[in-house]
Each structure stands twice: as C-alpha cells, then as structure tokens.
N, C-alpha and C positions, 0 to 999 in steps of 0.2 A: 476582643469580640472579633471572630472570623469575616471578613467579608464577603469572602466566596467560600462554596462550602467543599471541601476535597473531594478530588476523586469520585476515591471509592465510595463517601456518599453517598454522590450523583446518580454511581450506577447502581448502586442499590435501589435510591428511588425510582428511576426509570426502570428498573426491571421488575415492580412492586404496579410502577402504572401500566405499563403493559400486559399486568394479569390483570387488573381490574377494569383495564379503558381500552377498548378496541379500538379509540382512533390513536390513542395513541401509538397502540400495537402497531399498527399500519402504518401510520408514518414513522415509525424507527424501520421496520423491513426496510419499507423505500429510502431510507436512507443510506443504510446497509447498503444495499442495492447497488445503489448511483456510487457507493465510494469505488464497490469492488467493480464494476462492470463499465464501462461507455456503451452508449446509444442501444438503448433501452427505450420500445415504444412504449406507447399506455398500455395497449394490450398486453403485450410482453409482462410487463410490472405488474399489472392487475394479476396475469395467471399467475405468477409469480409469488404473489402475497398471495392470493386464495388456494395458491396451494399449501403456504404456511400455516395460514388463519381460518381456512374452511371457505364453504359455499357462500356465495354473496356478503362477503366481507365488508363490501364498500357497500353493501342496502341492496334494499330489492327494485327499488324506481330510479330512485337518485344517484344513482352510483357514477355517474358519469360528474355530477357536480362536486360528487365528496372527494372522488379522484383528487379535478383539481382545488381544489379547496385545500385539502392533505399535499399537492408537490408546491399550492404558493409556501404553505407553514415550510417546507420542508428547503427548500429554496431558501428561506431567511433564514431557517437554522443555520443552513449551510453555508450561506455567507460571513454569518459568525465566526465559523472556523476558519475561514480565508479561502473556501469555496466556491469558484462560479459556475452557479449549473447556468446550462443553456439547453435549447433544442434542435438542433441538424433535420432538415428536413431535404439531404440529400440524398440522392438514392440509391446509392449504395451502402449507406449507412445512417437512415433514419437513427432519429431518438434522441434523449437524456443525455447528457455527457457533461462531465465539470470540465472547463476550460484548463487548457495548459495538461493535464493529466495523461496518463498512456492508456494505452487501452484496456490495461488490466493494471489492480492499484498490487503494486509491490506485495503484498502480503499474499495475494493470488497465487504471482506468481512463486512466489516460495513455496507455498503449500505445492503447487504441481509440481514443481522441481524435487523435493520433500521425497513427494509419494513415490513420480516416478523412481529417482535414487534408490530404495528399498526392494529393488527389483533385482534378484540374483539370476543375468544371464546363463550361469553357467545352467541353473535348474531348469531354467524358460525349456534350455535345449535339450533336454531330458522329461518335459513334458511334453514337446513337441511331437511325441513317440508313443505317448503312452495315452489310451480308447480313453473317451471318456467316460465308461463304467468305470475303469480302473479309478480316474480322477472323484470320481464321485463316493468312489468305497473309500479312499483316500480322505477326502473331506468330514465326511462323515462318521471315519475315526477319529479326526479332531474334535470334530463337536461331542460325538457321545464320552471319549474322556474327560472333557472341561466338564461335562454334567455330571458325570460322575464323580468325578472332585468335587463338584460343588455340594452334592447331594448329601455326601459325607457327614452324619450327627446328626441328621435332619430324620422327623420320625416316622414311621416305616406305610402310614398313611399317603404318605409323597411318592409315589409307587413310579419308576423309571421307564422313560418311555424313549428308544432313540430315535433319532433325526429322520431314517429312513422309513420307520415303522412310520411317523408323520406325516411325511412325502406321500405312502400309501395310504392313509387317511384320505388326506386330500384329493386324491387324484380318485379313488373308490367316490368318494362323495361325486364328485364332477360327471364322475360315468353314472352312477345310478341318477342323477338329476338330468343325463343327458344335455350337457355343458359344455360346449366348444371353449378351449384355452388352452393357454402357452405360458408358461414360465418363463419370469424376469428374474431379474436381482442376481443374487450372490450366484442359485444355484445354475441361471443359463451361464452364467461365468462359467463356471469349473470348466465343460466342457472345451471353450475357447479359449483358454488359458490358463489360470495356476488354480489349486484348490488354498480354499482360506475358510475359516468358521466363520459362521453366521447363524441366529435362532430366526431369521423369519423365514418363510418363502412365500415369492410375489409369483399373485395370480392372475393372470389378465382374462377374463369373462367373455363372453359373446351371451350373453344371459336377457334374455325375453322376459317381459311380464309374469307371463303363465308357468315362468318356472322357477318362481321368486318363491312358493310356498313349497315346492319341491325340496329346494337348496334346504332352507331353513329347517324346513325336518329332518335330511337327511345327516343337516349339519350336527340338529340334535340330540341326533343318538350316539354323534360319536364325543357329545358330553362338546361341544363347540355353540354358544347359545347368540343367538342372532336370529332377532325378532322381525319377520316378515315386512313390519314399518320400516326398519334401520334400513334392510337394502332396498326398498323400494323408493325413501326417499333420497338415498344416492345416487339412484336411478334417473329420477326423475332431475336431477342439478345440472348444469348444464356450462356451468363456469367453474374451475378449479378443475382439478386431478388428485384429490385426495381416497384413499381406500377404503371401503371397509373392512377392518381387522376383526378378523375371525380367531380369538382366540381359546387353545383349550389348557382352561385351565390347571388341569392337575400336573401338566407337564412346564407349562411356560412359550412354546414354540405357540407362535402366532404365523399367520396365513393371511398377507398385504393381498385383500382382493379390487381390482383395480377394473371398472366395466366400461365395457366398446359404447363409442357415442358417435353416433351419423356424421354430426361434425366433428371430430378428430379424423382430421386426413393423417396424420403421421400412424397412429394406434392400428386404424385401419390399416391401410399400409403397411404395418409389420407385422399384424396378424397373418395377412396373405402370405408374407415372406418369411412365416415361423418354420422354423427345420425338424421335424422328427429324429431324436434321439438315444439308443439304448444305452440306459443306464444300469444293463445288468439282470443277471435272471431274478432278482427278486423285486424290480420296480420296475422294467421290462422297454418298453419306445415310449418318450415324455416329447410332446411338444413343447419346445423351449424358442426364446428369440434366437433370430438370426445375429451375429457378431456384430454388423457395424449397425442393426436395429437397437442392443446393447448398449452400443457404445455411443450412439446420440442419448437413448434415454439417461444414462449414467453421464455424461456430463447436465443434461439438464437437471438431474438432482444433486450433483456438487453446486452446481450454481445456487439451488437453492440451502440444501442443507451444510453448506462448508468442510463436507465428511470427506477426506482425502482417499477413502478407500475408495470413493467409485474410481478418481484419479488411479490410482495403483490398479486396480479392476479392464479400464482401458489402456493401459500400458503394457498390463500382460497379454491381453489379446491382442496388439497390436503386435508383439515381440514374439509371439508365435502360431501367429496366423499371418502376417507377414506380407506379400504382394499378393495373395490370396483374398485381401478386404477387397468390397467395394468402393472405392476413396472421392468417387465422383459422386457415390449416392449420399456418403458422411458430409460431403461438403454441400452439398443441395441442402440438406434437411439444418445441417450448421447455422447456414442462412437465415433459413426458413424461421427459426427458432433461436433467433441472436445469440448464437452459439460461437461464431465465429471466434473473437481473439480467445477463447479457451482452447478452443478446438487448435489454432495457429501457435498458441503456446505449446502445449502436448505434442505436438509435431517437431517444435523446432527444440524442443528438450531432448526427444528421442533419437533426432537424427543428431544432437552431439553425442553419445553417445556410442 
C-alpha cells in the first residue's frame, strides 16, 4: 500500500480543489508567487491574486484576516518543502521572501532567457525602419491567414471576419459612445517592436456611469452582448485588474476592456502618456500605450500569467527603440509595482547579447 500519493495524483487533486474551493486557490496562487519572486508586499500579493481570481477574492469585509490566515498556512506548507518564508521591512526591498533564495526563481530566469533568445536581431534591424502602418498590415496578415486555415471545413454559417475589421468595429463603437480609450497588449506592441499573432484587442477605457448604456447598446448592434449591469459591476470594483471580456461570438475575437479608476495612478499616468499612431488608411489614427508604459504592463502581466510572450514583446521593444526609451520612468514604476527583479533580469540578459 502507498504511504504517499504519487506526485501526479497530488497535482490532479490540488487542481480539482482549486476549482472547487477559492481558499485553496488563493493559497496556491500565493505560494506560486512567493516561489517565483522575492520581496512582495501584502498589497502586491493581493493585487496579483485578485487579478488572477477576480475582485474581492479575499472577501469583502474580513480580507485582511483572510490574507494573514492564508499566509500562515502558506508559510507552513512551504516549510514542509524546506523553504523558510520571511518578511523584510527594509525600505528599499520590503515584503515577503524565501530566505536564502535569489531574487527570482531559476525557472523565471530560464523563461526570460529563453523568450529573449527567440528574438531575431537581423529582423529587428529591419523593423526599426518599417512604419507602424506596415507592421500593422503584416501582423493582420499573419492573424488572418491563421483564421482562414482554422476555418477550413467549417460550416458556412461561421462567417469570416478579418482582424483589422474587428478592430475597426471596436474603435467605431467607442467613437459612437464618446468613450476615450487607448489600445494596449500585442496590438500596441507592433508599432514599437515586432508584429506577432494575437486573437485579442486590449482596450483601456475612460468610462463614465452615464456612458454604460450607450456602450452596451453599441456593442449589441455589433453582435457583442455585454449587459450594462456587468459593466457597472466592474466599474464599481476597486481591487484587482480584471477586464470586461467583450466577445464577438461569430468570429471568436475578443476585446478585453480595462476601466480607468481614480485610485490607479499607473493607468492614469499611462493614459496621459498615450500616443496617437497611424495604422494605415483603413483604420486611421489610433491611441496606443507609450512603449515605456507597455513595458511596465507587460512585466506585470508576465508576473501574473508566466506567459513568456510578454517578455519577448518587451525585448523587441527595447531592441527596436533603444535609447529613445525613458528608462528612468520604467525603473520608477518597476520599483512601485515590485517588478524590479524581473526588470533587472531582462536588462541583464539583453546586455549580454
């Protein structure tokens, strides 16, 4: 008889428990975050977990008690594996950390090294001289080709919609609803770095309560169904950073809509720094993230999702823009958002190439 469950069985049971029990899910996320990075404060850990799980994941009223109760369990669980979780009150690096560990787990360093190693320097040299409209056209061509291939053999009721047509629909909706915006994500990275495929459009919106009904109605006319109460619920939440997903059912494309909030200084600053870029005659001028703000957000999203596409995007932007970037601004927010270790590792790896 087994006295200890096989690791594969343990992992399966844990994943099942995470789906059924939010407390187990919270504690699992906390443990993973602490193993990957050092010096994460309570605020930073809660923001990351709520960005992964949803608003008020720690509860509406007793969230502080729940957090510290979770941390006691996480500390005990890590101790079982030989890790000593401590807390630093040093002014330059406050937060929880694993004693004796490096600033980043070896797996994180390996991920960053691998993602940056995929960048083709010769291709980057070409992209430095290609205008944003041409990069936009190239990226859309890649996406549209993949869409057409995936639709082969599918019934005719699944009509084809190009990616640029979807972006045009979203921008038209925002214009009709009189909503200020800026585009982020991969689409914003294309002008500053290299084109790549995506199925999503990230939109940051300056949305007022009085504009919610107009936005919902305009989306519905485009066969994107997003009730006003869902939008209002997201607007009223103050913790976490989950988008509203506006999905175009017929095509499968998605617009991830992030809302501006008064207490979000980074997003407010990024919105003030947005840049208007020409995406060509079919789309026209589009407001997008500045390259510096895009780098900051992609570091943050990498720390949450562990998706290395964000690191590659950062690397392509740095290699393409070079000394034109405001590195002091990036460093300031990297410190503020406790992303310094990731930022330093990216710079160290790029300096070696």
